[in-house]
C-alpha positions, 0 to 999 in steps of 0.5 A: 328662488332667488330670495333664497340665494340675494340672502345667503351671498349678503350672509344670512343663515339659513335659520334666518331666511327660514324665520324671514319667509315663513313659505320656505321649507330648509328643502328649498334650501339645497333645491336653490343651489343645484339649480343655481349650480346648473345654471352656472354650468350653462353659461358664464354668468359675473359675478359681483367683486 
């Protein structure tokens, strides 16, 4: 999950992430976002500017 979130945060496209990490599938991306959103609801996470 962190691979997807880190790459999205760096501005990588979903297509690029999937090409570079062959073990990932397209459905992993929204699942990672849902998981991250759930974590954000649980506690405050500082965001680097």
